[in-house]
Structure formats: structure tokens, C-alpha cells
C-alpha positions as CSV (number, residue, x, y, z in Angstrom):
1,M,-69.3,23.2,9.9
2,N,-71.3,24.0,6.5
3,I,-68.9,22.1,4.1
4,K,-68.9,18.9,3.5
5,K,-67.1,16.2,1.5
6,G,-67.8,16.5,-2.0
7,D,-69.1,20.1,-2.1
8,I,-67.7,22.6,-4.8
9,V,-66.3,25.7,-2.9
10,L,-64.3,29.1,-3.9
11,V,-61.0,29.8,-2.2
12,L,-61.2,33.0,-1.1
13,T,-57.6,34.1,0.4
14,G,-54.1,32.6,0.1
15,K,-52.1,31.8,-3.0
16,D,-55.2,29.8,-4.8
17,A,-57.5,32.6,-4.2
18,G,-60.3,33.0,-6.7
19,R,-59.9,29.2,-7.6
20,K,-62.9,26.6,-7.4
21,G,-62.2,23.2,-6.1
22,K,-64.1,20.1,-4.7
23,V,-64.0,19.0,-1.2
24,L,-62.2,15.9,-1.0
25,K,-62.0,15.7,2.9
26,A,-63.6,17.5,5.8
27,I,-61.9,17.6,9.2
28,P,-64.6,19.3,11.6
29,A,-62.7,18.5,14.9
30,Q,-59.7,20.8,13.3
31,N,-62.2,22.9,11.4
32,R,-60.0,22.4,8.0
33,V,-61.0,20.9,4.4
34,V,-58.4,19.3,1.9
35,V,-59.7,20.8,-1.4
36,E,-58.9,19.4,-4.6
37,G,-56.0,21.2,-6.6
38,I,-55.8,23.7,-4.0
39,N,-53.1,24.1,-1.6
40,K,-50.7,22.2,-2.9
41,V,-47.1,21.5,-1.4
42,K,-44.1,19.4,-2.5
43,K,-43.8,16.5,-0.1
44,H,-40.2,14.2,-0.3
45,Q,-41.2,10.5,-0.5
46,R,-38.9,8.0,0.5
47,P,-39.1,4.6,-1.6
48,T,-41.5,2.1,0.0
49,R,-43.4,-0.9,-1.2
50,A,-46.8,1.1,-2.3
51,I,-44.5,3.9,-3.5
52,P,-41.2,2.1,-5.1
53,Q,-39.8,4.9,-7.0
54,G,-40.3,7.8,-4.4
55,G,-39.2,11.3,-5.6
56,I,-40.8,14.4,-5.0
57,L,-44.7,14.6,-4.6
58,Q,-47.5,17.1,-4.7
59,V,-50.1,16.7,-2.1
60,E,-53.0,19.2,-1.3
61,T,-53.2,20.0,2.5
62,P,-55.7,21.2,4.7
63,M,-56.9,24.6,5.0
64,N,-59.2,26.5,7.3
65,V,-62.6,26.3,6.2
66,S,-63.1,30.2,7.3
67,N,-61.1,30.6,3.9
68,V,-63.3,29.0,1.4
69,M,-66.9,29.7,0.2
70,L,-69.6,27.1,-1.0
71,V,-70.5,27.6,-4.6
72,C,-74.4,26.9,-4.7
73,E,-75.1,24.4,-7.9
74,K,-78.4,26.4,-8.9
75,C,-77.2,29.9,-9.0
76,N,-73.3,28.9,-9.7
77,Q,-72.4,31.8,-7.2
78,P,-70.8,31.7,-4.1
79,T,-73.4,32.0,-1.1
80,R,-73.5,31.7,3.0
81,I,-75.6,28.5,4.1
82,A,-79.0,29.0,5.9
83,K,-80.4,26.2,8.2
84,G,-83.7,25.0,7.2
85,F,-86.2,22.6,7.6
86,L,-88.1,20.2,4.6
87,E,-92.0,19.4,5.8
88,D,-91.1,16.2,7.2
89,G,-88.8,17.9,9.7
90,T,-85.5,17.0,8.5
91,K,-82.6,19.4,8.6
92,V,-81.3,20.9,5.1
93,R,-78.7,23.8,4.0
94,V,-80.2,26.3,2.0
95,C,-78.5,29.2,-0.3
96,K,-78.9,32.5,1.0
97,K,-79.1,34.0,-2.5
98,C,-81.4,31.8,-4.6
99,G,-83.2,30.0,-1.7
100,E,-82.9,26.6,-2.9
101,V,-81.9,23.7,-1.0
102,V,-77.9,22.8,-1.2
103,D,-77.0,19.2,-1.4
């Protein structure tokens, strides 16, 4: 999975197609990501000690990682990722469009 927590991604499909957001959580075991403000659903919450008023909450739900594409910070375009190596031999993600290292 090439997407990590904190990356900015563009949503490719679904009701939020074309919107950008920050990855809040990556779930590699299920091949899913949670994106801030994207794929929201309404959840009915019973009052608890943590949430005394309860009510209807809007929460982000996980979506498949194939439905998002990483946005490069340098060229500000959605791009695919290549695997690269630095001089000291560490693996890095490289933007296919501009060739810059993506952190």
C-alpha cells in the first residue's frame, strides 16, 4: 500500500469524487484508508459518559485504497508512486510526474 497516514489524496470514485483530503488512518490489512471529511455517514449514538448528549453523529468511514490517488506536494497533481533509493540505501516513494521524493 503506497498511501500513509498524513498524505493528501484525491478521491477518484464515489459520491465524493474530485475532492481532496488528508488521510487520518491507514488500514493495510484490509487495504483501506480513512480520509478527513470524505465518505461520511450518519451514526446514531446512545448517550454514554464520553458523549453525554448522544444523538446523530457524522463519522468518516474507511474506503478502499484503490479509490484514492496520492497528491504530490511539489507539483500539486495526483500521481502514481515509484519506489526509489537514496544514496544511503533507504527506500523512498518517488513521484512519477516530477521525480521528487514524496515524504
